[in-house]
C-alpha positions as semicolon CSV with decimal commas, in nm:
position;residue;x (nm);y (nm);z (nm)
1;X;0,000;0,000;0,000
2;X;0,282;0,240;0,091
3;X;0,463;0,146;-0,229
4;X;0,153;0,216;-0,444
5;X;0,114;0,555;-0,277
6;X;0,478;0,643;-0,349
7;X;0,434;0,541;-0,712
8;X;0,125;0,763;-0,745
9;X;0,311;1,056;-0,590
10;X;0,608;1,001;-0,819
11;X;0,376;0,984;-1,123
12;X;0,197;1,303;-1,014
13;X;0,529;1,481;-0,962
14;X;0,652;1,370;-1,305
15;X;0,330;1,491;-1,466
16;X;0,364;1,829;-1,292
17;X;0,725;1,867;-1,406
18;X;0,628;1,774;-1,764
19;X;0,339;2,024;-1,763
20;X;0,564;2,301;-1,629
21;X;0,829;2,222;-1,891
22;X;0,567;2,241;-2,166
23;X;0,438;2,576;-2,042
24;X;0,787;2,720;-2,005
25;X;0,892;2,575;-2,339
26;X;0,593;2,733;-2,510
27;X;0,662;3,071;-2,351
28;X;1,027;3,046;-2,449
29;X;0,938;2,935;-2,803
30;X;0,738;3,257;-2,849
31;X;1,064;3,446;-2,805
32;X;1,254;3,240;-3,061
33;X;1,321;3,361;-3,412
34;X;1,108;3,173;-3,666
35;X;1,216;3,088;-4,020
36;X;1,030;3,292;-4,284
37;X;0,925;3,114;-4,601
38;X;0,708;3,260;-4,877
39;X;0,390;3,124;-4,715
40;X;0,478;3,297;-4,386
41;X;0,367;3,646;-4,495
42;X;-0,001;3,555;-4,477
43;X;0,054;3,377;-4,144
44;X;0,214;3,688;-3,994
45;X;-0,078;3,912;-4,092
46;X;-0,330;3,655;-3,968
47;X;-0,143;3,610;-3,640
48;X;-0,212;3,971;-3,544
49;X;-0,585;3,893;-3,524
50;X;-0,713;4,203;-3,699
51;X;-0,517;4,444;-3,483
52;X;-0,291;4,718;-3,620
53;X;0,081;4,639;-3,610
54;X;0,419;4,735;-3,749
55;X;0,637;4,499;-3,954
56;X;1,003;4,601;-3,947
57;X;1,223;4,448;-4,217
58;X;1,592;4,474;-4,139
59;X;1,934;4,312;-4,169
60;X;2,235;4,265;-3,943
61;X;2,458;4,467;-4,178
62;X;2,211;4,756;-4,215
63;X;2,336;5,050;-4,009
64;X;2,018;5,250;-4,069
65;X;1,802;4,963;-3,943
66;X;1,951;5,008;-3,598
67;X;1,824;5,370;-3,597
68;X;1,471;5,242;-3,652
69;X;1,517;5,001;-3,359
70;X;1,619;5,296;-3,139
71;X;1,306;5,485;-3,246
72;X;1,092;5,177;-3,181
73;X;1,232;5,149;-2,830
74;X;1,120;5,504;-2,756
75;X;0,780;5,446;-2,918
76;X;0,716;5,135;-2,710
77;X;0,763;5,345;-2,396
78;X;0,494;5,587;-2,520
79;X;0,273;5,310;-2,662
80;X;0,327;4,993;-2,454
81;X;0,064;4,807;-2,657
82;X;0,250;4,867;-2,984
83;X;0,254;4,538;-3,175
84;X;0,583;4,488;-3,359
85;X;0,687;4,203;-3,588
86;X;1,047;4,191;-3,708
87;X;1,180;4,020;-4,020
88;X;1,554;3,990;-4,072
89;X;1,658;3,939;-4,434
90;X;1,970;3,756;-4,322
91;X;1,994;3,382;-4,383
92;X;1,864;3,134;-4,129
93;X;2,226;3,045;-4,051
94;X;2,262;3,392;-3,894
95;X;1,983;3,314;-3,647
96;X;2,209;3,330;-3,334
97;X;2,330;3,680;-3,425
98;X;1,976;3,790;-3,516
99;X;1,846;3,657;-3,182
100;X;2,126;3,834;-2,993
101;X;2,056;4,172;-3,153
102;X;1,680;4,137;-3,100
103;X;1,736;4,053;-2,733
104;X;1,947;4,367;-2,699
105;X;1,668;4,586;-2,845
106;X;1,395;4,387;-2,665
107;X;1,211;4,276;-2,978
108;X;1,229;3,898;-2,950
109;X;0,854;3,835;-2,979
110;X;0,717;3,782;-3,330
111;X;1,064;3,770;-3,483
112;X;1,145;3,608;-3,817
113;X;1,451;3,551;-4,033
114;X;1,461;3,469;-4,406
115;X;1,461;3,097;-4,480
116;X;1,619;2,897;-4,758
117;X;1,405;3,004;-5,054
118;X;1,563;3,252;-5,296
119;X;1,577;3,606;-5,153
120;X;1,376;3,743;-5,446
121;X;1,089;3,503;-5,375
122;X;1,089;3,592;-5,004
123;X;1,096;3,966;-5,076
124;X;0,812;3,921;-5,325
125;X;0,610;3,736;-5,060
126;X;0,649;4,035;-4,827
127;X;0,566;4,291;-5,096
128;X;0,575;4,248;-5,475
129;X;0,672;4,616;-5,510
130;X;0,962;4,601;-5,264
131;X;1,304;4,595;-5,431
132;X;1,506;4,512;-5,119
133;X;1,594;4,857;-4,987
134;X;1,628;4,880;-4,609
135;X;1,516;4,951;-4,360
136;X;1,164;4,879;-4,477
137;X;0,872;4,932;-4,241
138;X;0,511;4,834;-4,297
139;X;0,226;4,986;-4,102
140;X;-0,076;4,755;-4,094
141;X;-0,426;4,873;-4,011
142;X;-0,674;4,646;-3,835
143;X;-0,855;4,594;-4,167
144;X;-0,536;4,457;-4,327
145;X;-0,458;4,765;-4,535
146;X;-0,089;4,849;-4,517
147;X;0,160;5,116;-4,605
148;X;0,528;5,047;-4,676
149;X;0,802;5,298;-4,603
150;X;1,168;5,266;-4,702
151;X;1,453;5,428;-4,512
152;X;1,496;5,571;-4,166
153;X;1,173;5,716;-4,032
154;X;1,178;6,052;-3,853
155;X;0,996;6,096;-3,522
156;X;0,723;6,305;-3,689
157;X;0,677;6,045;-3,962
158;X;0,653;5,761;-3,706
159;X;0,371;5,954;-3,538
160;X;0,195;6,017;-3,872
161;X;0,219;5,654;-3,986
162;X;0,108;5,520;-3,647
163;X;-0,197;5,750;-3,658
164;X;-0,278;5,629;-4,010
165;X;-0,262;5,266;-3,890
166;X;-0,486;5,346;-3,594
167;X;-0,212;5,270;-3,342
168;X;-0,176;5,616;-3,189
169;X;-0,422;5,901;-3,154
């Protein structure tokens, strides 16, 4: 009887540890960089559940992209609910460096990096009119309408684009 009780306790403890590991693993997985393939563009838009958001396309070797990250950091202080998705155009092999930079700028949620399809196909999946210039920022409205902007965005332009997307008043 004592042995059966110990076995039940051990089984319950193991189940609890497994459940905790799954929960922690899921939370941690949300902060991992996902691999972007051409079908991912529609998944990203759908994942935002009809809410306005900003998609920031960047690269590790893009100096100007880092300026947009600085501006985003300031904006997230003013607008804590600002939904940001990042997409690095670097190869999936650069994922550790991409993850490290995103951790430094606190943008690890909803982060993506280009996968193994040809760059042209992946860029086309993001926007058929985009020629690859960076940084590239897309402002999505709740209705799915979007506006793409190339280059570093000034503080006044951030405010204007966020208002257009319905993110800031």
